[in-house]
Backbone bond lengths (Angstrom), bond angles and torsions (degrees), N, CA, C in turn:
res aa  C-N    CA-C-N  psi(-1)  N-CA   C-N-CA  omega(-1)  CA-C   N-CA-C  phi
1 M - - - 1.435 - - 1.425 112.06 -
2 M 1.325 116.13 131.40 1.477 122.80 -179.51 1.567 111.61 -103.87
3 T 1.251 116.19 135.39 1.505 121.63 175.15 1.437 112.47 -100.91
4 E 1.326 120.54 126.40 1.481 121.10 178.11 1.494 110.83 -80.09
5 T 1.276 113.54 141.17 1.488 120.64 -178.43 1.532 111.36 -56.41
6 L 1.341 115.76 129.24 1.427 123.35 -176.25 1.527 110.79 -101.93
7 T 1.390 113.15 121.77 1.479 116.58 173.87 1.531 107.91 -105.70
8 L 1.351 111.89 123.62 1.500 117.66 -174.02 1.487 111.26 -111.92
9 P 1.394 116.15 154.77 1.431 120.33 169.11 1.500 112.88 -55.03
10 A 1.295 117.88 158.88 1.499 120.56 -178.55 1.511 113.08 -63.28
11 D 1.376 117.41 -29.68 1.489 118.99 -178.64 1.476 114.37 -91.01
12 V 1.416 119.62 13.14 1.377 120.45 175.90 1.517 110.29 -112.62
13 D 1.302 117.08 129.78 1.399 123.68 -176.36 1.496 116.76 -73.87
14 Q 1.272 116.12 107.86 1.481 123.92 -175.74 1.545 108.40 -59.96
15 A 1.277 118.87 -35.11 1.481 122.96 -178.79 1.495 113.71 -63.76
16 S 1.327 118.51 -21.02 1.360 123.11 -176.19 1.616 111.95 -73.15
17 Y 1.274 114.21 -15.59 1.549 117.91 179.46 1.550 110.71 -100.26
18 S 1.257 111.81 141.19 1.517 119.89 176.96 1.576 108.46 -113.69
19 N 1.272 112.57 151.60 1.541 120.04 176.03 1.546 105.53 -87.12
20 E 1.340 122.07 -15.46 1.450 121.09 -177.03 1.581 108.83 -114.58
21 P 1.279 116.31 145.46 1.475 123.09 174.78 1.530 113.30 -53.48
22 L 1.306 115.79 137.53 1.477 118.91 179.60 1.484 111.53 -94.75
23 G 1.292 117.26 -1.40 1.444 121.80 174.97 1.547 112.02 -167.91
24 P 1.311 121.52 157.90 1.409 120.94 -171.47 1.442 119.56 -63.34
25 S 1.263 116.88 -23.21 1.558 122.71 -179.16 1.471 110.18 -69.03
26 S 1.371 122.02 -23.29 1.450 121.08 -179.28 1.582 110.38 -72.22
27 Q 1.280 117.82 -9.30 1.455 119.56 176.86 1.507 108.99 -63.36
28 G 1.315 119.16 -22.44 1.464 119.56 179.94 1.489 114.49 -93.48
29 C 1.291 119.39 12.79 1.433 120.26 179.11 1.560 110.71 -78.24
30 C 1.341 113.66 161.21 1.480 120.93 -174.94 1.557 111.77 -151.94
31 K 1.335 113.79 157.91 1.490 117.76 170.01 1.515 109.22 -95.08
32 V 1.307 117.91 130.82 1.458 123.53 -175.93 1.537 105.74 -107.25
33 S 1.367 114.87 114.58 1.469 121.23 179.16 1.546 111.95 -109.80
34 N 1.295 117.31 112.44 1.472 121.69 -174.52 1.586 102.78 -124.31
35 G 1.304 116.09 92.62 1.441 120.33 -179.74 1.552 108.25 64.70
36 N 1.293 113.13 -122.20 1.513 117.65 177.84 1.465 115.63 -91.38
37 V 1.376 114.37 0.34 1.462 117.93 -179.36 1.556 109.34 -98.97
38 C 1.329 117.39 131.95 1.434 122.67 179.12 1.536 112.17 -122.36
39 G 1.283 120.20 130.18 1.411 127.37 179.59 1.478 113.01 -140.63
40 S 1.302 114.68 -159.39 1.512 120.65 -177.20 1.501 107.76 -132.00
41 G 1.308 115.81 162.93 1.492 123.09 175.92 1.501 111.91 -155.16
42 S 1.350 115.96 -179.14 1.488 120.28 -178.09 1.548 107.81 -148.00
43 L 1.305 120.36 151.36 1.410 125.37 176.19 1.564 109.17 -80.25
44 V 1.315 114.20 129.58 1.418 118.27 -172.30 1.562 112.28 -128.94
45 G 1.271 120.61 1.10 1.434 120.75 -179.07 1.561 113.22 165.16
46 V 1.281 115.97 175.53 1.475 122.54 177.51 1.513 111.66 -126.80
47 R 1.238 120.00 134.12 1.492 126.74 177.62 1.535 108.37 -136.64
48 N 1.411 110.22 124.14 1.470 115.49 178.09 1.486 110.63 56.67
49 G 1.262 117.16 38.00 1.544 120.19 176.48 1.484 112.51 71.12
50 R 1.283 119.76 18.55 1.463 121.65 177.96 1.584 111.94 -131.03
51 S 1.268 113.07 143.90 1.518 117.24 -175.01 1.479 109.31 -70.52
52 L 1.410 115.04 148.42 1.437 121.31 174.88 1.550 105.15 -112.80
53 I 1.352 119.36 144.24 1.405 129.62 -170.16 1.489 107.38 -127.91
54 L 1.303 119.68 130.08 1.513 121.65 177.65 1.537 107.25 -104.64
55 T 1.266 120.29 134.76 1.458 125.30 175.62 1.486 111.40 -149.99
56 N 1.328 121.47 -168.50 1.419 120.41 174.17 1.479 110.57 -91.14
57 A 1.356 112.52 153.65 1.531 118.19 173.21 1.451 111.65 -67.03
58 H 1.332 116.59 -34.52 1.541 115.07 -175.53 1.592 108.81 -76.65
59 V 1.294 117.16 -4.21 1.516 123.25 168.13 1.535 110.79 -89.69
60 A 1.316 115.20 -50.97 1.418 120.52 -171.03 1.502 113.26 -92.81
61 G 1.271 119.98 -17.22 1.517 123.54 -169.92 1.476 110.53 78.46
62 T 1.327 111.57 -177.35 1.549 118.53 -176.35 1.489 111.56 -121.84
63 K 1.283 118.56 10.52 1.499 120.79 178.81 1.493 113.06 -78.77
64 L 1.318 119.83 109.81 1.526 118.74 -179.22 1.433 110.89 -63.70
65 G 1.465 112.91 133.30 1.393 120.29 178.68 1.581 112.53 91.63
66 K 1.265 116.90 -2.78 1.496 124.21 -179.99 1.613 104.89 -69.62
67 S 1.392 116.26 132.50 1.491 120.20 -176.84 1.410 110.45 -103.05
68 M 1.342 119.54 148.69 1.461 126.01 174.97 1.526 107.21 -151.37
69 R 1.318 116.02 177.06 1.480 123.68 -174.61 1.487 108.65 -107.21
70 C 1.303 117.87 135.64 1.445 125.37 173.64 1.509 111.18 -122.55
71 T 1.255 118.07 122.11 1.492 120.81 -179.56 1.513 111.18 -109.96
72 F 1.321 117.04 130.58 1.432 124.06 -171.92 1.614 109.92 -108.35
73 P 1.257 118.99 107.23 1.437 119.65 -176.38 1.556 115.10 -63.32
74 H 1.321 116.15 -32.30 1.423 117.37 -176.51 1.591 109.91 -92.44
75 A 1.279 118.92 15.86 1.497 125.07 168.05 1.607 106.25 -122.26
76 N 1.373 116.73 43.47 1.418 119.55 -178.72 1.506 115.09 58.77
77 N 1.341 116.04 34.18 1.438 120.87 -176.74 1.526 117.42 59.51
78 K 1.303 112.16 26.29 1.497 116.49 178.31 1.539 110.79 -61.02
79 T 1.316 114.59 134.16 1.529 123.14 177.16 1.441 107.95 -105.78
80 V 1.346 116.14 131.33 1.502 122.82 174.20 1.504 107.07 -124.55
81 T 1.272 113.37 165.90 1.410 126.13 175.71 1.596 107.84 -93.86
82 A 1.328 118.33 130.81 1.500 120.78 179.59 1.556 106.59 -133.94
83 T 1.265 116.21 148.56 1.446 123.76 -179.13 1.529 111.68 -123.59
84 V 1.320 113.71 149.46 1.408 119.96 -176.82 1.600 106.43 -77.44
85 I 1.335 115.51 129.37 1.489 123.45 177.85 1.483 111.94 -116.82
86 M 1.337 117.70 -21.07 1.454 122.07 176.83 1.437 112.28 -160.39
87 A 1.389 117.19 137.78 1.456 117.36 -175.49 1.518 107.32 -154.84
88 A 1.430 112.64 153.13 1.404 117.91 179.39 1.559 107.52 -144.90
89 Y 1.333 115.60 129.44 1.411 120.34 -177.44 1.580 111.16 -153.38
90 S 1.292 110.74 144.00 1.507 119.60 172.86 1.523 111.81 -151.67
91 D 1.257 119.89 146.80 1.558 119.76 171.17 1.528 108.91 -101.84
92 R 1.384 119.22 9.66 1.467 123.48 173.70 1.524 111.95 -104.44
93 I 1.304 119.52 -34.42 1.395 120.96 177.51 1.608 109.44 -125.39
94 M 1.373 116.30 165.57 1.401 119.27 -176.11 1.583 110.99 -82.21
95 M 1.293 110.42 88.56 1.502 120.53 -175.20 1.519 110.38 -146.72
96 D 1.321 120.70 108.26 1.447 122.33 -172.34 1.532 113.46 -161.06
97 W 1.369 112.57 81.16 1.509 117.38 -175.10 1.536 109.72 -148.46
98 A 1.342 115.10 154.27 1.467 117.37 176.29 1.517 108.67 -148.25
99 V 1.351 115.24 147.98 1.486 117.11 176.94 1.530 106.24 -113.83
100 L 1.326 113.07 133.01 1.476 120.45 -179.61 1.488 109.36 -111.21
101 E 1.376 118.13 148.59 1.445 121.06 173.08 1.526 107.34 -113.16
102 A 1.391 115.78 123.63 1.456 117.82 178.76 1.529 109.97 -77.28
103 D 1.319 117.45 170.47 1.406 124.08 -177.76 1.548 110.99 -84.35
104 R 1.335 117.84 1.39 1.439 120.61 -179.06 1.606 105.98 -160.72
105 K 1.309 113.78 177.41 1.431 118.45 173.42 1.564 111.28 -99.60
106 L 1.285 118.05 131.10 1.396 123.08 -177.98 1.513 109.61 -87.99
107 D 1.351 120.45 141.66 1.391 123.45 176.73 1.545 111.31 -86.65
108 L 1.272 114.21 66.24 1.521 123.55 -175.12 1.564 104.05 -144.40
109 P 1.417 110.02 164.07 1.534 114.64 176.73 1.500 112.73 -60.16
110 H 1.318 119.10 131.47 1.426 126.62 171.95 1.513 108.07 -105.93
111 V 1.380 117.01 105.51 1.445 116.79 -168.18 1.490 107.91 -107.68
112 K 1.326 113.83 126.15 1.486 118.27 -176.51 1.533 115.45 -79.66
113 L 1.316 116.16 170.45 1.394 123.85 -171.57 1.521 110.61 -96.49
114 Q 1.376 115.38 141.23 1.440 117.61 -176.95 1.615 106.42 -115.99
115 N 1.241 119.82 126.25 1.438 122.78 -173.28 1.544 115.73 -89.15
116 Q 1.331 118.89 13.42 1.427 124.41 179.21 1.561 108.31 -92.48
117 V 1.393 113.74 155.19 1.429 120.49 179.83 1.558 106.00 -64.92
118 P 1.294 118.18 132.55 1.494 121.63 -176.91 1.463 113.53 -68.86
119 E 1.352 117.26 146.92 1.515 122.33 175.19 1.571 105.50 -139.32
120 G 1.332 112.51 161.34 1.439 116.43 171.25 1.565 112.43 78.74
121 E 1.422 114.49 -154.36 1.407 122.45 -175.17 1.531 111.13 -92.46
122 H 1.416 113.67 143.44 1.461 116.34 178.77 1.484 109.17 -139.23
123 Y 1.318 113.43 166.07 1.435 120.03 -176.01 1.591 110.45 -146.27
124 T 1.339 115.69 160.71 1.485 117.40 -177.73 1.505 107.94 -146.15
125 G 1.342 115.24 163.73 1.453 121.77 173.92 1.492 110.76 -145.71
126 G 1.429 116.10 138.80 1.407 118.66 -178.18 1.520 113.61 -173.14
127 Y 1.265 115.37 -153.68 1.505 119.48 -169.70 1.595 111.87 -127.51
128 P 1.262 116.90 68.33 1.490 117.83 174.14 1.386 111.73 -59.77
129 R 1.382 115.46 136.67 1.500 124.47 -177.24 1.503 108.79 56.42
130 C 1.376 118.47 24.53 1.512 122.99 -178.30 1.516 110.84 60.17
131 R 1.273 117.39 26.96 1.475 122.88 176.45 1.452 108.62 -117.82
132 G 1.303 121.04 154.09 1.443 119.44 179.60 1.579 114.05 144.12
133 P 1.333 109.94 -162.89 1.517 128.86 8.65 1.504 112.59 -76.09
134 Y 1.310 116.12 153.22 1.447 128.01 168.28 1.459 111.37 -127.04
135 Y 1.366 112.22 149.25 1.476 119.96 -172.65 1.546 109.45 -124.31
136 Q 1.313 115.58 146.92 1.464 119.59 178.87 1.537 111.25 -138.51
137 R 1.309 117.50 148.76 1.453 124.68 169.94 1.575 105.90 -97.12
138 L 1.384 115.89 125.97 1.457 120.43 -172.55 1.486 109.57 -103.32
139 N 1.327 116.41 136.56 1.485 122.62 176.87 1.499 110.55 -112.48
140 T 1.276 116.94 113.41 1.460 124.20 -173.11 1.544 109.37 -62.62
141 T 1.375 114.02 130.94 1.522 117.52 173.42 1.498 108.11 -100.72
142 R 1.323 122.18 -35.87 1.424 124.62 175.44 1.473 111.00 -167.00
143 I 1.285 113.07 155.53 1.558 120.10 173.53 1.456 104.49 -126.82
144 T 1.343 119.81 123.07 1.468 123.83 -166.78 1.473 107.26 -133.25
145 H 1.359 113.83 -177.70 1.479 121.15 -179.89 1.512 115.46 56.63
146 N 1.347 113.12 48.79 1.508 117.80 179.88 1.532 113.79 61.18
147 G 1.332 115.32 34.48 1.399 119.81 175.34 1.478 114.82 79.80
148 T 1.369 117.48 22.62 1.415 120.20 -178.41 1.545 115.45 -111.03
149 V 1.296 119.85 -18.19 1.437 122.75 179.73 1.515 107.77 -120.87
150 W 1.323 114.78 138.01 1.466 123.34 -168.99 1.505 109.54 -125.11
151 R 1.324 120.70 126.22 1.448 122.73 176.83 1.534 105.16 -118.60
152 W 1.410 112.11 152.37 1.543 116.64 -177.24 1.503 104.76 -159.09
153 Q 1.339 112.18 169.18 1.451 129.14 165.98 1.479 111.13 -113.50
154 P 1.333 118.62 144.07 1.423 128.81 0.69 1.525 113.75 -77.20
155 I 1.416 115.88 164.88 1.440 119.55 178.24 1.594 112.31 -59.13
156 S 1.203 113.19 152.92 1.535 118.36 178.01 1.516 110.76 -93.65
157 I 1.278 120.02 154.58 1.481 123.51 177.21 1.507 109.84 -130.61
158 G 1.332 111.17 167.12 1.487 122.28 -179.66 1.554 113.70 -43.60
159 G 1.323 118.71 136.36 1.431 119.86 177.03 1.598 112.99 102.13
160 Q 1.362 110.34 -27.22 1.520 115.45 178.41 1.482 111.55 -81.01
161 S 1.354 117.66 -8.83 1.431 120.10 -177.84 1.563 111.98 -55.40
162 G 1.260 118.78 126.50 1.445 123.35 -177.69 1.451 115.78 94.83
163 S 1.292 121.21 3.25 1.512 125.89 177.15 1.568 104.32 -69.31
164 G 1.297 110.79 145.21 1.487 119.54 174.60 1.550 108.46 -87.73
165 V 1.321 114.76 138.44 1.466 123.13 175.10 1.532 111.02 -104.40
166 H 1.272 115.87 110.71 1.468 120.96 -173.65 1.582 112.96 -109.45
167 S 1.338 111.01 146.75 1.478 119.32 -178.01 1.532 110.03 -77.72
168 A 1.334 118.06 137.14 1.450 123.88 173.96 1.530 112.49 -67.88
169 R 1.482 112.38 -21.27 1.446 115.81 -175.61 1.520 112.83 -80.43
170 D 1.385 118.28 -43.84 1.383 117.18 -175.85 1.563 110.36 -130.07
171 N 1.306 118.19 5.98 1.434 126.07 178.77 1.488 119.52 56.39
172 L 1.401 113.54 17.19 1.494 120.68 174.21 1.445 107.69 -81.29
173 Q 1.387 118.38 165.10 1.460 121.88 -176.84 1.497 108.49 -95.17
174 Y 1.357 120.86 120.12 1.384 126.71 -178.04 1.530 115.95 -106.94
175 G 1.348 114.81 -11.67 1.461 120.00 -175.34 1.548 112.33 -150.68
176 L 1.349 111.23 166.52 1.414 119.80 176.91 1.518 109.38 -132.69
177 L 1.356 115.97 111.43 1.428 120.81 -176.88 1.529 112.38 -66.56
178 T 1.305 117.85 121.98 1.444 121.88 -169.50 1.537 116.39 -133.85
179 W 1.310 118.73 -36.27 1.473 122.50 -169.37 1.500 110.28 -135.91
180 S 1.387 111.74 171.44 1.451 122.38 158.09 1.494 105.71 -113.25
181 W 1.396 120.28 150.10 1.369 119.02 -176.32 1.560 107.96 -155.16
182 G 1.294 115.92 111.41 1.431 118.63 178.01 1.491 120.30 55.72
183 G 1.333 114.90 36.49 1.483 119.74 -177.90 1.588 111.86 88.93
184 D 1.290 120.25 -0.45 1.494 124.50 176.62 1.512 107.55 -108.13
185 G 1.333 114.20 158.41 1.424 120.86 155.73 1.488 109.02 -77.04
186 A 1.355 115.72 156.24 1.486 114.82 -177.49 1.523 108.70 -154.22
187 G 1.320 115.93 156.07 1.414 120.65 -177.84 1.503 112.14 -160.66
188 Q 1.325 113.94 173.12 1.490 119.40 177.74 1.563 103.97 -91.46
189 T 1.327 115.21 138.99 1.480 117.28 168.49 1.537 109.66 -74.91
190 M 1.240 118.78 162.04 1.464 120.04 177.39 1.549 107.83 -72.24
191 R 1.275 116.17 -23.44 1.520 117.69 171.44 1.542 108.15 -56.48
192 S 1.373 121.69 -40.93 1.336 120.54 -176.55 1.563 111.34 -73.43
193 V 1.306 118.74 -38.73 1.471 123.37 176.16 1.560 109.06 -65.40
194 W 1.328 118.21 -35.51 1.437 119.25 -179.44 1.549 109.27 -65.02
195 L 1.374 119.16 -40.43 1.467 119.62 178.62 1.532 112.36 -58.57
196 Q 1.332 115.94 -39.92 1.485 120.74 -177.87 1.474 109.54 -71.33
197 Y 1.330 116.29 -45.25 1.444 129.47 -177.57 1.504 111.22 -59.23
198 A 1.387 114.50 -50.73 1.443 119.71 -175.27 1.425 113.15 -71.68
199 N 1.414 118.41 -31.99 1.525 121.53 -176.75 1.438 111.41 -94.59
200 R 1.461 118.09 -7.76 1.437 119.57 177.36 1.603 110.48 58.76
201 A 1.311 111.25 39.93 1.474 114.94 -170.33 1.597 111.56 -150.86
202 A 1.278 118.14 155.10 1.387 124.51 -178.61 1.507 106.85 -87.41
203 V 1.387 118.53 87.45 1.332 124.05 -177.38 1.546 107.46 -125.98
204 G 1.324 117.56 143.38 1.506 120.78 -177.60 1.468 111.02 167.42
205 F 1.287 116.69 -178.44 1.454 125.54 -179.90 1.557 106.96 -87.40
206 P 1.399 115.33 144.99 1.528 118.71 171.45 1.428 112.45 -45.66
207 R 1.336 113.82 146.33 1.416 123.40 -172.86 1.557 106.80 -92.62
208 P 1.342 123.27 120.12 1.437 124.90 -178.63 1.600 108.83 -65.18
209 L 1.340 113.33 149.96 1.492 118.28 -175.14 1.515 108.69 -69.18
210 D 1.317 120.63 -27.83 1.480 121.45 -173.67 1.507 109.16 -95.72
211 L 1.285 122.19 22.68 1.488 125.08 175.49 1.464 103.66 -87.47
212 V 1.442 117.99 126.86 1.435 121.93 -176.65 1.508 113.34 -118.25
213 E 1.309 114.30 125.24 1.493 118.84 -179.47 1.561 107.87 -72.47
214 L 1.297 116.69 151.58 1.453 116.71 -166.92 1.571 115.27 -103.26
215 S 1.314 115.60 9.97 1.494 118.12 167.72 1.539 105.47 -154.58
216 D 1.346 108.85 173.41 1.525 114.96 177.68 1.514 111.33 -60.37
217 R 1.336 114.41 150.30 1.546 116.46 179.15 1.520 108.94 -79.24
218 A 1.339 113.60 140.74 1.442 120.62 171.50 1.587 109.73 -55.00
219 E 1.306 114.90 150.21 1.533 118.52 -176.72 1.497 111.45 -67.69
220 D 1.376 115.76 -29.81 1.480 116.18 -172.26 1.604 106.99 -105.70
221 L 1.269 118.74 35.37 1.476 120.89 179.64 1.466 104.93 -82.60
222 E 1.352 114.40 127.94 1.480 123.92 171.62 1.568 114.70 -123.13
223 E 1.254 113.85 158.05 1.466 114.66 176.32 1.487 111.17 -85.63
224 G 1.355 114.08 153.99 1.465 118.36 178.92 1.515 110.99 118.15
225 F 1.304 115.21 -175.06 1.508 122.06 174.70 1.487 110.10 -113.30
226 F 1.282 113.70 134.03 1.509 122.06 -176.18 1.476 108.27 -126.73
227 Q 1.351 116.02 141.43 1.478 117.68 176.49 1.522 107.90 -155.60
228 Q 1.264 117.88 150.86 1.512 121.21 176.65 1.525 105.46 -79.07
229 T 1.305 116.55 129.45 1.480 120.52 -169.93 1.551 113.63 -68.01
230 N 1.348 116.71 -22.58 1.493 115.07 175.58 1.582 116.28 -86.31
231 I 1.338 114.93 6.62 1.409 119.94 -178.63 1.579 104.18 -101.45
232 T 1.333 117.08 119.79 1.469 118.32 174.02 1.490 109.61 -102.94
233 T 1.341 121.51 -41.84 1.461 123.28 171.22 1.544 111.03 -144.21
234 L 1.296 114.10 158.04 1.442 120.35 178.56 1.562 109.96 -116.69
235 P 1.266 118.09 145.06 1.518 121.91 -177.81 1.516 111.28 -77.42
236 I 1.340 118.85 60.89 1.458 122.43 -172.75 1.447 115.20 -125.06
237 W 1.402 116.23 -1.48 1.428 119.14 -169.84 1.533 110.25 -113.32
238 D 1.269 119.01 121.26 1.511 123.56 -172.13 1.551 106.59 -63.80
239 H 1.353 115.98 -39.96 1.546 116.16 -174.83 1.490 115.29 -69.74
240 L 1.335 115.42 -10.51 1.486 119.94 178.47 1.495 113.64 -106.69
241 D 1.430 114.59 3.64 1.442 120.75 179.97 1.527 111.87 -72.60
242 D 1.277 116.36 121.71 1.494 118.54 176.57 1.512 112.11 -101.34
243 G 1.309 115.85 15.38 1.511 118.15 177.98 1.494 110.85 84.03
244 G 1.285 122.94 4.55 1.452 124.81 -174.80 1.562 110.45 -85.66
245 D 1.246 115.43 -173.61 1.472 123.52 -175.13 1.513 108.13 -81.09
246 D 1.316 115.87 121.36 1.519 117.17 176.48 1.500 112.52 -69.61
247 D 1.293 118.56 -12.57 1.465 120.31 -176.52 1.544 108.58 -89.42
248 Q 1.312 120.17 23.48 1.425 122.64 -176.92 1.612 107.38 -61.32
249 P 1.391 115.48 141.10 1.447 117.92 -172.01 1.531 113.60 -70.02
250 E 1.366 117.23 -28.02 1.449 120.25 -174.58 1.522 110.80 -127.11
251 D 1.296 113.91 153.85 1.443 117.56 174.40 1.578 112.84 -73.76
252 P 1.260 117.21 149.41 1.484 119.13 176.16 1.528 112.79 -58.43
253 E 1.304 116.65 163.49 1.449 122.52 177.95 1.562 108.48 -67.79
254 P 1.334 117.75 150.08 1.508 118.62 175.08 1.557 112.22 -56.40
255 N 1.286 112.94 151.54 1.460 118.21 -177.65 1.591 108.17 -119.51
256 P 1.321 115.20 84.17 1.481 116.11 -177.09 1.502 115.28 -60.46
257 E 1.345 117.96 -28.94 1.497 122.33 -179.58 1.510 106.46 -67.39
258 L 1.336 122.04 -40.64 1.432 124.52 178.97 1.513 108.51 -62.35
259 A 1.387 116.26 -46.63 1.505 118.59 -177.64 1.491 110.79 -62.02
260 E 1.337 120.02 -41.56 1.444 124.26 174.28 1.515 112.89 -58.73
261 F 1.237 115.34 -41.20 1.490 120.75 -177.12 1.487 109.75 -68.11
262 M 1.361 118.46 -42.54 1.486 122.25 -178.50 1.542 110.08 -69.40
263 I 1.334 117.13 -37.86 1.427 118.12 177.31 1.478 114.69 -65.03
264 R 1.383 115.01 -40.78 1.449 121.16 178.95 1.563 107.48 -64.03
265 Q 1.364 116.10 -46.56 1.488 119.48 -177.59 1.505 110.03 -63.43
266 L 1.324 114.99 -36.98 1.573 118.14 -178.14 1.530 104.15 -63.90
267 G 1.305 122.00 -45.62 1.416 125.09 -174.79 1.571 109.10 -63.54
268 E 1.332 118.00 -37.41 1.477 121.51 176.31 1.542 111.25 -65.89
269 W 1.346 116.36 -40.06 1.398 121.43 -178.13 1.585 109.72 -66.62
270 Q 1.360 114.84 -40.34 1.486 122.32 178.82 1.546 110.17 -58.35
271 A 1.362 113.72 -46.80 1.442 118.86 178.61 1.558 115.48 -62.05
272 E 1.373 111.36 -43.15 1.443 119.12 179.27 1.569 110.74 -62.10
273 V 1.349 114.87 -48.16 1.492 116.81 179.77 1.469 114.55 -66.94
274 S 1.341 119.11 -34.50 1.463 121.58 176.30 1.490 110.73 -63.96
275 N 1.354 115.88 -47.56 1.489 119.77 -178.78 1.526 110.48 -61.19
276 A 1.372 116.21 -43.89 1.448 119.69 -179.20 1.507 112.10 -62.37
277 M 1.337 114.83 -39.31 1.516 119.27 -178.84 1.557 108.70 -62.81
278 E 1.336 115.74 -39.73 1.444 118.81 -179.25 1.538 109.48 -65.23
279 R 1.302 119.37 -41.15 1.407 124.84 -178.40 1.578 109.34 -65.57
280 V 1.318 114.95 -45.07 1.516 118.23 -175.65 1.445 107.64 -72.49
281 R 1.388 124.17 -33.78 1.424 121.59 -176.91 1.541 111.55 -60.98
282 K 1.278 118.44 -28.83 1.506 122.01 -178.28 1.529 111.07 -67.90
283 F 1.304 119.16 -20.42 1.491 119.53 -175.90 1.513 114.90 -113.56
284 L 1.317 119.42 -8.09 1.437 123.86 -179.43 1.532 113.47 -106.79
285 P 1.344 118.11 141.61 1.438 121.40 173.22 1.531 108.00 -59.67
286 E 1.310 116.36 150.87 1.413 122.37 179.64 1.627 110.21 -55.80
287 G 1.325 114.28 128.30 1.452 120.98 176.28 1.512 112.66 91.69
288 D 1.372 114.97 -3.13 1.501 114.93 179.60 1.474 110.13 -82.65
289 G 1.351 118.88 162.40 1.431 125.54 176.48 1.543 106.70 173.33
290 D 1.374 116.19 -174.31 1.511 116.28 -169.97 1.470 110.01 -66.00
291 D 1.390 120.78 -27.35 1.420 121.67 -179.38 1.578 111.24 -102.51
292 G 1.285 119.65 11.69 1.436 123.04 174.34 1.566 109.81 82.09
293 G 1.381 117.38 0.84 1.354 116.06 -175.00 1.572 113.81 -131.28
294 G 1.367 117.29 10.28 1.374 122.37 177.17 1.506 113.53 71.60
295 N 1.315 121.19 25.88 1.403 124.91 -170.39 1.595 110.04 -103.88
296 D 1.330 118.48 -3.45 1.487 117.95 -173.93 1.470 115.71 -94.99
297 T 1.355 118.93 -1.01 1.403 123.96 -179.39 1.599 108.62 -128.49
298 G 1.306 113.05 167.91 1.502 117.13 179.05 1.444 110.45 131.62
299 P 1.371 117.83 153.31 1.395 122.89 -173.37 1.586 110.09 -75.13
300 L 1.335 109.34 153.19 1.515 115.61 169.15 1.605 102.54 -74.63
301 F 1.378 111.91 157.59 1.346 119.66 168.46 1.457 111.49 -155.75
302 G 1.359 116.57 160.63 1.449 120.41 -176.19 1.548 109.56 -112.43
303 L 1.250 119.48 158.25 1.468 123.15 -175.72 1.554 106.50 -112.53
């Protein structure tokens, strides 16, 4: 595996990047090339004998069936074609992810998603400045918005969008590197993605104005939630794994009880956060909050 020379801005610490993976799950990282847009992705499951890749919607776009190239450094830089099968994006709430299906199965680790709030040490691998792969150990600075938004050091830069963030404890994927925010790197926890995925809806916290996407936007990026109608579930969630074969030919039947539970739980969380915000607002100067800008609280809402 060859690593391309990385040229970094003066305010980015070169020493924070490693040429070698910091954990086994980074072996499933890839470069996602969508026209003139370059980002990162990671292997998250197998469906119908084909690998599934998670990345950002602002990298892959939201047009179902759109094809792009994914290059896997730990498979001798093999490049495969992958198409968008599910995507969610909004510029009003914090929602930015896409699932791609490759044209084959890669002989690499496929690491499932964990919908719990992350704890402990984490690492990531991707293509900053479209060079790499490079790897980083991430140090959490805060987890906010009811466990759905994750901030860390060092700061993230363009090209890393879509990188998987994996736990050093169990090597599962807990986050999706997506933004820079106030001098931090930032991303969505898989808990946040799970809420949107399970509800098939654009739900989330309002998006702060100073949240910065880390690469150019795909040309066919649209707002809203998009899914292929014949997909009910994808074999990408660790907590749904029954130990069966991920290469099952068909998706499981819909689970209306699960959907009703998630909608009910989401409503309870909305009420809790709204009530907490009202209590906190009485004691804080206007504009204050965990990040100094009032962006760490506020109700969930749907579009």
